[in-house]
C-alpha positions in Angstrom: 0.1 0.0 -0.2 1.5 3.5 -1.1 1.7 6.1 1.5 -0.2 8.5 1.0 -1.2 11.6 3.3 -3.1 14.4 4.0 -1.0 17.4 2.9 -2.7 20.4 3.0 -6.1 21.5 4.1 -7.7 23.9 1.8 -11.3 24.5 3.4 -13.9 22.4 5.2 -14.7 20.6 2.5 -11.4 20.2 0.5 -8.1 18.7 1.0 -5.1 17.5 -0.8 -3.5 14.6 -1.0 0.3 13.7 -2.1 -0.8 11.5 -4.7 -1.3 12.4 -8.6 -1.2 11.5 -12.0 2.1 9.9 -11.5 0.2 7.5 -9.1 -2.5 6.6 -11.6 -5.3 8.7 -10.0 -8.4 9.6 -11.6 -10.9 12.4 -11.4 -13.6 10.5 -9.3 -11.6 8.4 -7.1 -12.2 8.1 -3.6 -10.1 8.2 -0.4 -10.5 7.2 3.0 -9.2 9.4 5.4 -7.4 7.1 7.9 -6.2 7.4 11.5 -4.6 4.7 13.5 -6.6 3.0 16.4 -5.3 1.5 19.7 -3.3 -1.4 19.5 -5.3 -4.5 20.1 -2.4 -6.9 22.0 -3.7 -11.0 22.0 -4.2 -11.2 25.8 -2.9 -15.0 25.9 0.8 -14.1 23.5 0.8 -10.3 24.3 1.5 -9.9 20.5 0.8 -7.0 18.8 -1.8 -7.6 16.4 -2.5 -4.4 14.9 -4.7 -1.5 15.0 -8.5 -1.1 14.0 -8.5 1.7 11.6 -10.6 4.8 12.2 -12.3 6.0 9.0 -12.5 9.8 9.5 -14.4 10.7 6.1 -14.5 9.6 2.4 -13.7 12.2 -0.2 -13.9 12.3 -4.2 -11.2 13.5 -6.1 -12.0 16.5 -8.1 -8.9 17.9 -9.3 -5.4 15.6 -10.4 -2.2 17.4 -10.7 1.5 15.6 -11.5 2.1 14.2 -7.8 -1.2 15.6 -5.8 -4.8 15.9 -6.4 -7.9 18.0 -4.6 -10.4 15.8 -2.6 -13.4 16.9 -1.8 -16.5 16.1 0.6 -19.3 14.6 -1.9 -22.2 16.4 -2.2 -25.0 15.5 0.3 -29.1 15.8 -0.8 -30.7 18.4 1.8 -34.5 18.0 1.6 -35.9 21.7 1.9 -39.5 20.7 3.5 -38.1 18.3 5.8 -37.6 14.3 5.3 -40.2 12.8 3.4 -40.3 9.9 0.8 -42.3 12.2 -1.6 -40.1 15.4 -1.0 -38.6 15.4 -4.3 -37.6 19.0 -3.5 -34.3 20.0 -2.1 -30.4 20.7 -2.7 -27.5 19.6 -2.7 -24.4 20.9 -0.7 -21.2 19.5 0.6 -21.0 17.7 4.1 -18.1 19.6 6.0 -15.2 17.4 6.7 -14.2 16.8 10.4 -11.1 18.9 10.5 -8.6 20.3 12.8 -9.8 24.0 12.0 -6.1 25.2 13.4 -4.7 23.6 10.0 -6.9 25.0 7.6 -4.2 27.1 5.4 -6.8 28.0 2.1 -10.1 30.1 2.3 -11.9 30.8 5.2 -14.3 19.6 16.5 -15.3 16.7 17.1 -13.8 13.5 17.8 -11.0 12.5 15.5 -10.8 15.8 13.4 -8.8 15.0 9.9 -5.2 16.6 10.6 -2.4 17.3 8.1 0.0 14.2 8.2 -3.3 11.5 8.6 -3.0 8.5 6.0 -5.1 8.4 3.2 -6.4 5.2 1.7 -6.7 5.2 -1.9 -10.1 3.7 -3.3 -10.2 4.1 -7.5 -13.3 3.8 -9.4 -14.6 0.5 -10.3 -13.4 -0.2 -14.1 -16.4 -0.3 -16.6 -17.6 -3.7 -17.2 -18.0 -4.7 -20.8 -21.2 -6.7 -21.8 -21.7 -9.4 -24.7 
């Protein structure tokens, strides 16, 4: 697995990851921002079995550069008249990321905020499936 990381927080809906065209990243790919969890120790052998990753958020690649990419929170549908199965009126907006606001360096806390240096796990778009 490649060592992708958050390298810049632009604002509360977008950030930059150190992966780009040189890593075959494409617009529409996704990244999970991952925090290391508490180590899991086998109580009998005392062996460190690793840790359960904490998925802080999942972002979508919107712009790809040679060595980096801009990722954004995907838009979320917000109903105008409240939740209703028949409500077709609404709007989409980006859900703010759970970031450390002191690290925003572009324009413009809950548990486990996204920070510069957090790991990023690449999730490529599914390949188009050919049908016969």
